[in-house]
N, C-alpha and C positions, 0 to 999 in steps of 0.2 A: 951906231950904229944908221943906219940909212933910212927914211921915212918907208912907209908899208904905204903902198899901192894902189885906189880901188877903184872898182869901176860894179855902178851901179846899172842894172837892166832892169826895167820894173815899167805895167803901162800906165801907171800912174803916175802923171808929172808930182801933183802933191807926196806922195810916197818917195820919188824918187828925188825932189827939193826939200822933204824933210832932213830923211839919212842924211844931204848933203850937209845941215844944215848942225844934224850933231857933230859929222865925224871934222868939220870945221874948228868948232871948239877943241879939240882931241890932239895934243901932241903928235906929233912920229906919224902921223895916217892922214894919203891926201888925199881925195878925188879929183880921178883925172879923168876921167866919161862918165857916157849916162850913156843910155840905152832904151829906145820901148818897146821891143818885141828881140827874141832869142836872135834872128840873121841882123837884123841891124849890130847886137849887141857880140857878134865874131866879126865886123868889119871895124869893130870901136875897140874891143879886148886885143884885133890887132894891129891896133895904131900906135897903143895906148902901153900894150906890154903892163898888166898889171901883176898884181902878188896875189892879191884876190878879186874874188868878183862874185857880188853879189846877184842872187839870180829867181827871180818871180817864178813860177811855174804855171799858170795858164793864162796868157797873152795872144789877145785877140788874132796877133800877125806874124804869131809863132810862136811855140811855149818853150819851155826850159830845157824839158829832158834832151830833145833834140839838139840843141846847141852847146849843149852839156855836154853830150858824147863825142861832139864834132872836135870840141875845147882838148877832151883827154885824147884822144886821138894825136892830134897837132901839139900836146903841148910837149916845152921840152924843160929839163930837170928840175917835173911836178910842176911847175906854174904853167896859166896862174891856178892854183887854190882855187874850189870852187864852195860859194857857200851858198843853199840854199834857203831863200827868205819869204816863208808864204804865209797865207789862211789856213791850207788845208792840210791837217792830219792823219786821213785815211792812210789807213798799213798799204794802201794800193798807190798811194799816190806817197809816200816815203820809200817804198821799196824799186819803186818803177826810177824815184830821183838815187837813190842809191846806188842802185844795180848799171844805173849811166855813168857813174864812176864822180858825182859829187862828195867831197871831200865830209862838209857839214851839212845838217839839216838843222835850222832854226823860224818856231813861228813867229810872226808879226808880231805878237802879243807880249813877246818877252822886254823884258825894261831896257834904258839908253846901257846900265852898265852889262848887262847878260847881252848884249849885241856889237859892245868896243871888245868888254872879254872874248868873246868867240871869232870874233878882227886875229888881234892878235894872235891869239890860238893859233890858228889856225895860217897865221903867219909862217908861224915857227917850227911847222908839221904838225900842232896835237889835233887831233879829231875834233869836232864838234858835232851833239847830238845831242835835242830836245829829248826830254821824257816820253815823248809820244813814241819821237820815231827812237827811240833806244829799247823802246818795249815791242815796236815791230818789229826789229831786228834779233830779239830774244822768243817772240813769236807770246810777250805774257800780253794781257791787259793792260791796256795804259794806266796810271793812276786814275784813281776815280774823287782824289780830293779837291774839295771846290774850294780853287785860289778865294782872298777878300775881294777882288776887284769885279771876279763873277757871284761871288757872293753880296754882294752891295748893287750889281744888275740886276737878278731878281727880286730884290728889296723889293727895288720901282716897278721891277714888273708883278711886282702881286696889287700894289699899291692901283695896278689900274694905269702905268702911262707909258706909252708910245716911245718906239727905238728914239725918234727925232728928239724930246722931251730926257730920255735919259741919257742922252748922249750930250744936253744942254747943262742937266742936272751934273753929270757928272766931269764937263768939258773936256771931252773924248771926242772922236767923229761919229756917227750912226752907225759908219763899216767896220767900227769899233766893238761898240756894242753888239751888231750881227755875231761879229767872231766871239762874242766872248758867249751869246747862247748858244753859238755853234755848236762849240765844248763842255756845255753847260749840257747841253739836252745828249752829250757823245757818252760825259764823265757819271753823267743818271740814267745812261738808257731812256732816254724820254722821246718822246714823238714830237713833243709842241711844247709851245711857253706855258700855256696851261699847267700840262701836265707834270711842269719839271716845276714849279711852284707849290704844284699837292702835294708832287712829295720833300721837297724844302718841306712846309707844312710839317708832313708829317714826320720826319724826321728832327724835330725844332732847332730845323737855319736856318726857318724865317717866318717871323712872328707876325699871323694874319691880322689887318685892322678890325677895331671893335666893329661888331658888326658883321664883320665878312664871312659870308657860308666857303670854307676852302673847297667844297663836294660842288659849291657854283664853279667854279675857275675863278679866274683872274676877271676884272672889271663885273661881278654881278656881285646883286644885294640879295641878301638872304629874306625872304618873302617873311613878310607880318602876319601875326596875327591877332584876324579878325575880330577874335570876340565871339563872346556870343550872338547867335541873329537877332535882330526885335523882331515880333506881332506886326508890329504897325510901320513899318519902315520911315516912310513917309508920308506926312500930313495930309487929308483927304484921299489917301485912294486906296483901291480895295482891297478887305485880306488876300492871301493867298486861297486858291482856290483850292477845295475837297473835294472826296471823291460821289458827289452828288450829283448830281441831274445832268446829263451833256446839257450843253444849251441854256443854261437858268444858272442863273449866278446873284447872289447879297450883296444889294451896295448898301450902304450908309445910310439911315432914311434920318437925320436929324444935321444934314448943311454941313458930312463929312467925320462924323462923328462914329465908333467904333461902333455897332448891334450892343444895344444890352448896355453903353454906358450912361442914355439916358433915358428912362419911361421912354415908349413905343413901339413903332413898328415898323420889317425894318424893307424894304423895296427891293421886289422884282422886276426885273426886265425879263425880258423870254425874246431868244426871233423866231420871223416866223417868215424866213426867206430873204426879200426883196426890202420886207419894209421891217419895221418895229413897233408893235404893240406895246403898249405900256401901263401896265394897271398898278395898285397900291393894295396892299390889306391894311392902309392902315391909314386917319390925314384927309386932307379934302388931297382929290382929285389930281388936283390944279396948282398946292400949295401945301409942302410941308410944313408940319405945327410949328418953323421958326421965321416963316413967309418967307423960303427959295422954294425952287422945283426942286423936287428928288431925283428926278431922268432930264434933267435938262443936260446934265452932262457926261450922260451916262452911254457909251458904245453899246453892241448888238455883242450877246456871245461870243 
């Protein structure tokens, strides 16, 4: 049996090179061409005459759906077969590609084994559909069970890591992290990463770190209980003002000691407009019982 000839059409060079590397190690599969857009892909496909085309959906210089329509209209003996390989898993994208004539639909989070098997299946005429694509055809909701990798990503999100940090930790690309998150949002019905983590906490899929409150979202710590307040929080400051006469407050009469803690009388300061008149009800008018000036640091009320 002759080798399966494939052409890769994707606007990201690193994706094309990565896929070419995957198939280079597979016996019986040869990469015979690459292109970065739908229109250029049609030219390469016409020259290379492949058995299978791996086609991305959205590309800046020409999307995959128009190219698929053109391929299906002009192909002979059912060749080439088209496998859509993309990150988009909405019903609209899936139905658009399948209605255009795509023979298979696979997401980019598929494993190497799944991708190779899909190419071999398409080469012999067997259709290939990701679970999301099958669900779109059957009119049912996609499977809502999270994959192991999606749970790993969410656990790191719950720890407050950024997409870049998660990619480094799991040794995957940042775009792959975003794809996992998008799939997770869709499966959980979440609007953002905080809501997705909250739902997983409630389902027991992700355990919050110690001291972390799920209600506060990701990356935030639960507030600490400050405990009972002290009546004299800082030595030397005035006590809290009561409901007494406005413009008049009691100060400590013993060099910052609270009134009543030692024998003596408190000092009062009364505001009189631009100036301040100081008067005392005990001790020296200039020096307190301990040799300090009772009103030296007292501001106007």
